[in-house]
N, CA, C and O atoms as a Tinker XYZ file with bonds, in Angstrom:
   388  protein
     1  N    -22.835000    1.993000  -23.161000    73     2
     2  CA   -21.902000    1.267000  -22.315000    64     1     3
     3  C    -21.052000    2.294000  -21.563000    63     2     4     5
     4  O    -20.449000    3.177000  -22.173000    81     3
     5  N    -21.010000    2.173000  -20.258000    73     3     6
     6  CA   -20.210000    3.121000  -19.479000    64     5     7
     7  C    -18.783000    2.610000  -19.305000    63     6     8     9
     8  O    -18.457000    1.503000  -19.733000    81     7
     9  N    -17.950000    3.407000  -18.687000    73     7    10
    10  CA   -16.526000    3.075000  -18.552000    64     9    11
    11  C    -16.312000    1.843000  -17.685000    63    10    12    13
    12  O    -15.397000    1.062000  -17.945000    81    11
    13  N    -17.146000    1.650000  -16.650000    73    11    14
    14  CA   -17.003000    0.487000  -15.780000    64    13    15
    15  C    -17.261000   -0.809000  -16.513000    63    14    16    17
    16  O    -16.551000   -1.795000  -16.313000    81    15
    17  N    -18.286000   -0.813000  -17.372000    73    15    18
    18  CA   -18.575000   -2.018000  -18.152000    64    17    19
    19  C    -17.472000   -2.293000  -19.167000    63    18    20    21
    20  O    -17.102000   -3.445000  -19.394000    81    19
    21  N    -16.947000   -1.231000  -19.778000    73    19    22
    22  CA   -15.860000   -1.405000  -20.743000    64    21    23
    23  C    -14.620000   -1.947000  -20.056000    63    22    24    25
    24  O    -13.917000   -2.788000  -20.615000    81    23
    25  N    -14.346000   -1.470000  -18.844000    73    23    26
    26  CA   -13.190000   -1.943000  -18.093000    64    25    27
    27  C    -13.325000   -3.424000  -17.764000    63    26    28    29
    28  O    -12.345000   -4.167000  -17.812000    81    27
    29  N    -14.526000   -3.849000  -17.434000    73    27    30
    30  CA   -14.745000   -5.257000  -17.107000    64    29    31
    31  C    -14.644000   -6.157000  -18.326000    63    30    32    33
    32  O    -14.349000   -7.344000  -18.192000    81    31
    33  N    -14.884000   -5.614000  -19.514000    73    31    34
    34  CA   -14.820000   -6.429000  -20.720000    64    33    35
    35  C    -13.407000   -6.557000  -21.273000    63    34    36    37
    36  O    -13.141000   -7.467000  -22.058000    81    35
    37  N    -12.505000   -5.682000  -20.888000    73    35    38
    38  CA   -11.130000   -5.741000  -21.368000    64    37    39
    39  C    -10.423000   -6.911000  -20.697000    63    38    40    41
    40  O    -10.384000   -6.984000  -19.468000    81    39
    41  N     -9.863000   -7.830000  -21.487000    73    39    42
    42  CA    -9.165000   -8.971000  -20.871000    64    41    43
    43  C     -7.964000   -8.514000  -20.049000    63    42    44    45
    44  O     -7.238000   -7.600000  -20.441000    81    43
    45  N     -7.770000   -9.153000  -18.922000    73    43    46
    46  CA    -6.672000   -8.782000  -18.013000    64    45    47
    47  C     -5.320000   -9.094000  -18.642000    63    46    48    49
    48  O     -4.330000   -8.438000  -18.317000    81    47
    49  N     -5.255000  -10.084000  -19.539000    73    47    50
    50  CA    -3.960000  -10.447000  -20.120000    64    49    51
    51  C     -3.412000   -9.334000  -20.993000    63    50    52    53
    52  O     -2.198000   -9.226000  -21.165000    81    51
    53  N     -4.300000   -8.493000  -21.556000    73    51    54
    54  CA    -3.804000   -7.364000  -22.357000    64    53    55
    55  C     -3.088000   -6.346000  -21.478000    63    54    56    57
    56  O     -2.070000   -5.778000  -21.874000    81    55
    57  N     -3.628000   -6.119000  -20.278000    73    55    58
    58  CA    -2.962000   -5.214000  -19.341000    64    57    59
    59  C     -1.627000   -5.778000  -18.893000    63    58    60    61
    60  O     -0.626000   -5.065000  -18.829000    81    59
    61  N     -1.626000   -7.060000  -18.584000    73    59    62
    62  CA    -0.385000   -7.699000  -18.140000    64    61    63
    63  C      0.657000   -7.655000  -19.247000    63    62    64    65
    64  O      1.821000   -7.346000  -18.993000    81    63
    65  N      0.247000   -7.963000  -20.477000    73    63    66
    66  CA     1.170000   -7.922000  -21.614000    64    65    67
    67  C      1.707000   -6.513000  -21.833000    63    66    68    69
    68  O      2.894000   -6.333000  -22.105000    81    67
    69  N      0.841000   -5.525000  -21.716000    73    67    70
    70  CA     1.289000   -4.138000  -21.875000    64    69    71
    71  C      2.317000   -3.769000  -20.816000    63    70    72    73
    72  O      3.311000   -3.110000  -21.123000    81    71
    73  N      2.092000   -4.183000  -19.575000    73    71    74
    74  CA     3.049000   -3.883000  -18.502000    64    73    75
    75  C      4.376000   -4.617000  -18.721000    63    74    76    77
    76  O      5.441000   -4.045000  -18.493000    81    75
    77  N      4.321000   -5.869000  -19.157000    73    75    78
    78  CA     5.550000   -6.633000  -19.401000    64    77    79
    79  C      6.350000   -6.003000  -20.540000    63    78    80    81
    80  O      7.568000   -5.854000  -20.437000    81    79
    81  N      5.667000   -5.632000  -21.625000    73    79    82
    82  CA     6.365000   -5.019000  -22.757000    64    81    83
    83  C      6.938000   -3.651000  -22.381000    63    82    84    85
    84  O      8.032000   -3.294000  -22.819000    81    83
    85  N      6.207000   -2.895000  -21.577000    73    83    86
    86  CA     6.727000   -1.613000  -21.110000    64    85    87
    87  C      7.954000   -1.804000  -20.234000    63    86    88    89
    88  O      8.915000   -1.040000  -20.323000    81    87
    89  N      7.920000   -2.825000  -19.387000    73    87    90
    90  CA     9.066000   -3.130000  -18.530000    64    89    91
    91  C     10.288000   -3.517000  -19.368000    63    90    92    93
    92  O     11.396000   -3.049000  -19.109000    81    91
    93  N     10.078000   -4.372000  -20.372000    73    91    94
    94  CA    11.192000   -4.791000  -21.237000    64    93    95
    95  C     11.743000   -3.597000  -21.999000    63    94    96    97
    96  O     12.958000   -3.451000  -22.134000    81    95
    97  N     10.846000   -2.733000  -22.505000    73    95    98
    98  CA    11.310000   -1.541000  -23.206000    64    97    99
    99  C     12.128000   -0.640000  -22.281000    63    98   100   101
   100  O     13.166000   -0.114000  -22.682000    81    99
   101  N     11.663000   -0.467000  -21.054000    73    99   102
   102  CA    12.390000    0.396000  -20.109000    64   101   103
   103  C     13.781000   -0.154000  -19.829000    63   102   104   105
   104  O     14.760000    0.592000  -19.810000    81   103
   105  N     13.862000   -1.467000  -19.610000    73   103   106
   106  CA    15.172000   -2.075000  -19.362000    64   105   107
   107  C     16.078000   -1.888000  -20.574000    63   106   108   109
   108  O     17.241000   -1.511000  -20.431000    81   107
   109  N     15.549000   -2.150000  -21.763000    73   107   110
   110  CA    16.355000   -2.020000  -22.984000    64   109   111
   111  C     16.771000   -0.569000  -23.206000    63   110   112   113
   112  O     17.918000   -0.298000  -23.562000    81   111
   113  N     15.860000    0.345000  -22.999000    73   111   114
   114  CA    16.160000    1.762000  -23.232000    64   113   115
   115  C     17.259000    2.257000  -22.298000    63   114   116   117
   116  O     18.230000    2.868000  -22.744000    81   115
   117  N     17.104000    1.994000  -21.004000    73   115   118
   118  CA    18.098000    2.484000  -20.050000    64   117   119
   119  C     19.431000    1.737000  -20.174000    63   118   120   121
   120  O     20.490000    2.318000  -19.937000    81   119
   121  N     19.383000    0.466000  -20.542000    73   119   122
   122  CA    20.628000   -0.261000  -20.798000    64   121   123
   123  C     21.341000    0.338000  -22.000000    63   122   124   125
   124  O     22.556000    0.531000  -21.973000    81   123
   125  N     20.588000    0.632000  -23.055000    73   123   126
   126  CA    21.174000    1.253000  -24.244000    64   125   127
   127  C     21.764000    2.610000  -23.938000    63   126   128   129
   128  O     22.854000    2.933000  -24.410000    81   127
   129  N     21.059000    3.414000  -23.150000    73   127   130
   130  CA    21.606000    4.722000  -22.763000    64   129   131
   131  C     22.904000    4.564000  -21.980000    63   130   132   133
   132  O     23.853000    5.322000  -22.180000    81   131
   133  N     22.942000    3.573000  -21.085000    73   131   134
   134  CA    24.158000    3.345000  -20.300000    64   133   135
   135  C     25.314000    2.911000  -21.190000    63   134   136   137
   136  O     26.443000    3.367000  -21.010000    81   135
   137  N     25.037000    2.024000  -22.155000    73   135   138
   138  CA    26.100000    1.559000  -23.050000    64   137   139
   139  C     26.605000    2.706000  -23.927000    63   138   140   141
   140  O     27.813000    2.853000  -24.115000    81   139
   141  N     25.694000    3.517000  -24.464000    73   139   142
   142  CA    26.106000    4.663000  -25.288000    64   141   143
   143  C     26.925000    5.644000  -24.451000    63   142   144   145
   144  O     27.943000    6.158000  -24.915000    81   143
   145  N     26.489000    5.902000  -23.232000    73   143   146
   146  CA    27.252000    6.794000  -22.344000    64   145   147
   147  C     28.634000    6.221000  -22.049000    63   146   148   149
   148  O     29.628000    6.948000  -22.060000    81   147
   149  N     28.694000    4.923000  -21.788000    73   147   150
   150  CA    29.969000    4.270000  -21.508000    64   149   151
   151  C     30.891000    4.328000  -22.732000    63   150   152   153
   152  O     32.085000    4.598000  -22.602000    81   151
   153  N     30.331000    4.074000  -23.919000    73   151   154
   154  CA    31.144000    4.149000  -25.136000    64   153   155
   155  C     31.651000    5.573000  -25.379000    63   154   156   157
   156  O     32.802000    5.760000  -25.774000    81   155
   157  N     30.806000    6.570000  -25.146000    73   155   158
   158  CA    31.248000    7.959000  -25.310000    64   157   159
   159  C     32.286000    8.346000  -24.265000    63   158   160   161
   160  O     33.129000    9.206000  -24.521000    81   159
   161  N     32.235000    7.722000  -23.091000    73   159   162
   162  CA    33.215000    8.002000  -22.051000    64   161   163
   163  C     34.547000    7.322000  -22.359000    63   162   164   165
   164  O     35.609000    7.911000  -22.161000    81   163
   165  N     34.488000    6.067000  -22.849000    73   163   166
   166  CA    35.709000    5.319000  -23.157000    64   165   167
   167  C     36.380000    5.864000  -24.414000    63   166   168   169
   168  O     37.601000    6.007000  -24.466000    81   167
   169  N     35.577000    6.162000  -25.413000    73   167   170
   170  CA    36.101000    6.667000  -26.684000    64   169   171
   171  C     35.582000    8.087000  -26.917000    63   170   172   173
   172  O     34.613000    8.270000  -27.654000    81   171
   173  N     36.201000    9.085000  -26.310000    73   171   174
   174  CA    35.662000   10.448000  -26.423000    64   173   175
   175  C     35.742000   11.018000  -27.835000    63   174   176   177
   176  O     34.975000   11.919000  -28.175000    81   175
   177  N     36.649000   10.513000  -28.660000    73   175   178
   178  CA    36.765000   11.039000  -30.023000    64   177   179
   179  C     35.671000   10.496000  -30.946000    63   178   180   181
   180  O     35.399000   11.085000  -31.993000    81   179
   181  N     35.047000    9.387000  -30.571000    73   179   182
   182  CA    33.978000    8.797000  -31.368000    64   181   183
   183  C     32.656000    9.109000  -30.672000    63   182   184   185
   184  O     32.443000    8.734000  -29.519000    81   183
   185  N     31.780000    9.796000  -31.384000    73   183   186
   186  CA    30.484000   10.142000  -30.808000    64   185   187
   187  C     29.457000    9.132000  -31.306000    63   186   188   189
   188  O     29.134000    9.092000  -32.493000    81   187
   189  N     28.955000    8.325000  -30.393000    73   187   190
   190  CA    27.928000    7.339000  -30.734000    64   189   191
   191  C     26.586000    8.067000  -30.721000    63   190   192   193
   192  O     26.229000    8.691000  -29.722000    81   191
   193  N     25.842000    7.991000  -31.827000    73   191   194
   194  CA    24.552000    8.691000  -31.869000    64   193   195
   195  C     23.587000    8.172000  -30.808000    63   194   196   197
   196  O     23.543000    6.976000  -30.521000    81   195
   197  N     22.822000    9.082000  -30.237000    73   195   198
   198  CA    21.880000    8.720000  -29.172000    64   197   199
   199  C     20.734000    7.857000  -29.693000    63   198   200   201
   200  O     20.126000    7.109000  -28.927000    81   199
   201  N     20.434000    7.954000  -30.995000    73   199   202
   202  CA    19.327000    7.154000  -31.530000    64   201   203
   203  C     19.687000    5.675000  -31.634000    63   202   204   205
   204  O     18.827000    4.855000  -31.955000    81   203
   205  N     20.942000    5.323000  -31.369000    73   203   206
   206  CA    21.338000    3.909000  -31.333000    64   205   207
   207  C     21.128000    3.283000  -29.962000    63   206   208   209
   208  O     21.370000    2.089000  -29.785000    81   207
   209  N     20.682000    4.073000  -28.989000    73   207   210
   210  CA    20.550000    3.535000  -27.637000    64   209   211
   211  C     19.493000    2.441000  -27.550000    63   210   212   213
   212  O     19.704000    1.444000  -26.860000    81   211
   213  N     18.360000    2.602000  -28.233000    73   211   214
   214  CA    17.326000    1.563000  -28.169000    64   213   215
   215  C     17.772000    0.259000  -28.841000    63   214   216   217
   216  O     17.633000   -0.802000  -28.233000    81   215
   217  N     18.310000    0.296000  -30.085000    73   215   218
   218  CA    18.776000   -0.970000  -30.668000    64   217   219
   219  C     19.897000   -1.625000  -29.864000    63   218   220   221
   220  O     19.925000   -2.847000  -29.719000    81   219
   221  N     20.815000   -0.822000  -29.345000    73   219   222
   222  CA    21.899000   -1.371000  -28.528000    64   221   223
   223  C     21.321000   -1.991000  -27.254000    63   222   224   225
   224  O     21.763000   -3.058000  -26.826000    81   223
   225  N     20.349000   -1.335000  -26.657000    73   223   226
   226  CA    19.724000   -1.848000  -25.445000    64   225   227
   227  C     19.000000   -3.157000  -25.687000    63   226   228   229
   228  O     19.125000   -4.093000  -24.897000    81   227
   229  N     18.233000   -3.234000  -26.787000    73   227   230
   230  CA    17.538000   -4.481000  -27.089000    64   229   231
   231  C     18.520000   -5.619000  -27.356000    63   230   232   233
   232  O     18.295000   -6.746000  -26.914000    81   231
   233  N     19.597000   -5.336000  -28.071000    73   231   234
   234  CA    20.606000   -6.375000  -28.328000    64   233   235
   235  C     21.296000   -6.793000  -27.031000    63   234   236   237
   236  O     21.611000   -7.969000  -26.852000    81   235
   237  N     21.530000   -5.853000  -26.137000    73   235   238
   238  CA    22.157000   -6.193000  -24.852000    64   237   239
   239  C     21.225000   -7.069000  -24.020000    63   238   240   241
   240  O     21.670000   -8.050000  -23.425000    81   239
   241  N     19.935000   -6.726000  -23.970000    73   239   242
   242  CA    18.971000   -7.532000  -23.214000    64   241   243
   243  C     18.862000   -8.930000  -23.825000    63   242   244   245
   244  O     18.823000   -9.924000  -23.100000    81   243
   245  N     18.812000   -9.004000  -25.144000    73   243   246
   246  CA    18.737000  -10.300000  -25.818000    64   245   247
   247  C     19.992000  -11.130000  -25.560000    63   246   248   249
   248  O     19.909000  -12.343000  -25.368000    81   247
   249  N     21.145000  -10.482000  -25.556000    73   247   250
   250  CA    22.391000  -11.187000  -25.281000    64   249   251
   251  C     22.402000  -11.748000  -23.862000    63   250   252   253
   252  O     22.798000  -12.894000  -23.649000    81   251
   253  N     21.972000  -10.954000  -22.902000    73   251   254
   254  CA    21.915000  -11.425000  -21.514000    64   253   255
   255  C     20.943000  -12.591000  -21.397000    63   254   256   257
   256  O     21.224000  -13.568000  -20.704000    81   255
   257  N     19.801000  -12.491000  -22.070000    73   255   258
   258  CA    18.827000  -13.587000  -22.048000    64   257   259
   259  C     19.429000  -14.861000  -22.619000    63   258   260   261
   260  O     19.254000  -15.938000  -22.049000    81   259
   261  N     20.140000  -14.750000  -23.742000    73   259   262
   262  CA    20.758000  -15.933000  -24.350000    64   261   263
   263  C     21.829000  -16.542000  -23.452000    63   262   264   265
   264  O     21.949000  -17.765000  -23.379000    81   263
   265  N     22.602000  -15.713000  -22.774000    73   263   266
   266  CA    23.620000  -16.224000  -21.849000    64   265   267
   267  C     22.949000  -16.967000  -20.704000    63   266   268   269
   268  O     23.395000  -18.044000  -20.310000    81   267
   269  N     21.876000  -16.389000  -20.169000    73   267   270
   270  CA    21.154000  -17.049000  -19.078000    64   269   271
   271  C     20.589000  -18.389000  -19.540000    63   270   272   273
   272  O     20.652000  -19.377000  -18.808000    81   271
   273  N     20.038000  -18.423000  -20.753000    73   271   274
   274  CA    19.478000  -19.676000  -21.280000    64   273   275
   275  C     20.573000  -20.719000  -21.456000    63   274   276   277
   276  O     20.369000  -21.888000  -21.129000    81   275
   277  N     21.729000  -20.315000  -21.966000    73   275   278
   278  CA    22.822000  -21.264000  -22.165000    64   277   279
   279  C     23.314000  -21.819000  -20.826000    63   278   280   281
   280  O     23.576000  -23.016000  -20.706000    81   279
   281  N     23.436000  -20.958000  -19.834000    73   279   282
   282  CA    23.867000  -21.419000  -18.514000    64   281   283
   283  C     22.819000  -22.359000  -17.928000    63   282   284   285
   284  O     23.157000  -23.383000  -17.336000    81   283
   285  N     21.547000  -22.005000  -18.096000    73   283   286
   286  CA    20.472000  -22.857000  -17.571000    64   285   287
   287  C     20.478000  -24.225000  -18.251000    63   286   288   289
   288  O     20.228000  -25.241000  -17.602000    81   287
   289  N     20.761000  -24.256000  -19.550000    73   287   290
   290  CA    20.833000  -25.542000  -20.259000    64   289   291
   291  C     21.959000  -26.397000  -19.701000    63   290   292   293
   292  O     21.787000  -27.600000  -19.504000    81   291
   293  N     23.107000  -25.787000  -19.446000    73   291   294
   294  CA    24.236000  -26.546000  -18.900000    64   293   295
   295  C     23.917000  -27.064000  -17.507000    63   294   296   297
   296  O     24.227000  -28.210000  -17.180000    81   295
   297  N     23.306000  -26.231000  -16.694000    73   295   298
   298  CA    22.931000  -26.652000  -15.344000    64   297   299
   299  C     21.918000  -27.790000  -15.416000    63   298   300   301
   300  O     22.009000  -28.756000  -14.659000    81   299
   301  N     20.954000  -27.674000  -16.326000    73   299   302
   302  CA    19.950000  -28.733000  -16.474000    64   301   303
   303  C     20.612000  -30.050000  -16.889000    63   302   304   305
   304  O     20.241000  -31.107000  -16.379000    81   303
   305  N     21.578000  -30.004000  -17.798000    73   303   306
   306  CA    22.270000  -31.223000  -18.208000    64   305   307
   307  C     23.061000  -31.818000  -17.048000    63   306   308   309
   308  O     23.101000  -33.037000  -16.886000    81   307
   309  N     23.682000  -30.978000  -16.251000    73   307   310
   310  CA    24.429000  -31.481000  -15.097000    64   309   311
   311  C     23.478000  -32.168000  -14.125000    63   310   312   313
   312  O     23.781000  -33.247000  -13.614000    81   311
   313  N     22.327000  -31.544000  -13.869000    73   311   314
   314  CA    21.343000  -32.151000  -12.959000    64   313   315
   315  C     20.851000  -33.482000  -13.503000    63   314   316   317
   316  O     20.711000  -34.445000  -12.748000    81   315
   317  N     20.583000  -33.550000  -14.812000    73   315   318
   318  CA    20.117000  -34.802000  -15.418000    64   317   319
   319  C     21.189000  -35.889000  -15.315000    63   318   320   321
   320  O     20.882000  -37.030000  -14.969000    81   319
   321  N     22.427000  -35.546000  -15.611000    73   319   322
   322  CA    23.503000  -36.537000  -15.544000    64   321   323
   323  C     23.732000  -37.024000  -14.112000    63   322   324   325
   324  O     23.923000  -38.220000  -13.888000    81   323
   325  N     23.713000  -36.113000  -13.153000    73   323   326
   326  CA    23.869000  -36.516000  -11.755000    64   325   327
   327  C     22.699000  -37.389000  -11.329000    63   326   328   329
   328  O     22.886000  -38.374000  -10.614000    81   327
   329  N     21.512000  -37.041000  -11.757000    73   327   330
   330  CA    20.342000  -37.853000  -11.437000    64   329   331
   331  C     20.451000  -39.266000  -11.977000    63   330   332   333
   332  O     20.173000  -40.227000  -11.259000    81   331
   333  N     20.851000  -39.406000  -13.233000    73   331   334
   334  CA    21.031000  -40.746000  -13.815000    64   333   335
   335  C     22.130000  -41.516000  -13.099000    63   334   336   337
   336  O     22.000000  -42.715000  -12.854000    81   335
   337  N     23.214000  -40.820000  -12.764000    73   335   338
   338  CA    24.308000  -41.494000  -12.050000    64   337   339
   339  C     23.830000  -42.003000  -10.690000    63   338   340   341
   340  O     24.177000  -43.115000  -10.291000    81   339
   341  N     23.042000  -41.206000   -9.978000    73   339   342
   342  CA    22.531000  -41.640000   -8.684000    64   341   343
   343  C     21.565000  -42.819000   -8.828000    63   342   344   345
   344  O     21.544000  -43.713000   -7.983000    81   343
   345  N     20.779000  -42.820000   -9.882000    73   343   346
   346  CA    19.870000  -43.945000  -10.112000    64   345   347
   347  C     20.655000  -45.214000  -10.401000    63   346   348   349
   348  O     20.323000  -46.283000   -9.887000    81   347
   349  N     21.697000  -45.103000  -11.222000    73   347   350
   350  CA    22.530000  -46.271000  -11.533000    64   349   351
   351  C     23.207000  -46.784000  -10.261000    63   350   352   353
   352  O     23.256000  -47.992000  -10.030000    81   351
   353  N     23.729000  -45.874000   -9.437000    73   351   354
   354  CA    24.355000  -46.283000   -8.173000    64   353   355
   355  C     23.340000  -46.989000   -7.291000    63   354   356   357
   356  O     23.668000  -48.002000   -6.673000    81   355
   357  N     22.132000  -46.486000   -7.218000    73   355   358
   358  CA    21.088000  -47.114000   -6.405000    64   357   359
   359  C     20.764000  -48.512000   -6.911000    63   358   360   361
   360  O     20.600000  -49.442000   -6.121000    81   359
   361  N     20.670000  -48.662000   -8.243000    73   359   362
   362  CA    20.367000  -49.974000   -8.805000    64   361   363
   363  C     21.499000  -50.962000   -8.528000    63   362   364   365
   364  O     21.242000  -52.123000   -8.208000    81   363
   365  N     22.744000  -50.513000   -8.649000    73   363   366
   366  CA    23.908000  -51.363000   -8.369000    64   365   367
   367  C     23.928000  -51.749000   -6.898000    63   366   368   369
   368  O     24.237000  -52.896000   -6.575000    81   367
   369  N     23.614000  -50.843000   -6.014000    73   367   370
   370  CA    23.606000  -51.141000   -4.581000    64   369   371
   371  C     22.517000  -52.152000   -4.244000    63   370   372   373
   372  O     22.727000  -53.028000   -3.405000    81   371
   373  N     21.370000  -52.043000   -4.881000    73   371   374
   374  CA    20.283000  -52.993000   -4.647000    64   373   375
   375  C     20.663000  -54.357000   -5.204000    63   374   376   377
   376  O     20.353000  -55.388000   -4.606000    81   375
   377  N     21.332000  -54.358000   -6.345000    73   375   378
   378  CA    21.699000  -55.640000   -6.981000    64   377   379
   379  C     22.739000  -56.406000   -6.166000    63   378   380   381
   380  O     22.716000  -57.637000   -6.149000    81   379
   381  N     23.658000  -55.700000   -5.485000    73   379   382
   382  CA    24.734000  -56.392000   -4.767000    64   381   383
   383  C     24.532000  -56.451000   -3.265000    63   382   384   385
   384  O     25.438000  -56.878000   -2.550000    81   383
   385  N     23.395000  -56.044000   -2.768000    73   383   386
   386  CA    23.199000  -56.115000   -1.324000    64   385   387
   387  C     22.425000  -57.326000   -0.887000    63   386   388
   388  O     22.188000  -57.509000    0.307000    81   387
């Protein structure tokens, strides 16, 4: 089996998953480095170890994701409530016209 045949047999979703995971790792890593740098700048007497940058970055990315999800849930509820209110108004208008 040559390299071209092997390349054709590899599922494309594995490549996509690898790229997505690499992207998430890069965001988490650089976010963690920024937070560690910021903490060392704000608190110069406390030295935050550099090996905490990855865990801090992953927690920061997860926190941002959770905030986005919570905001999206609230927006979705507002849209649903407005939609029901408009339907009720439409039904009332049809009933009294």
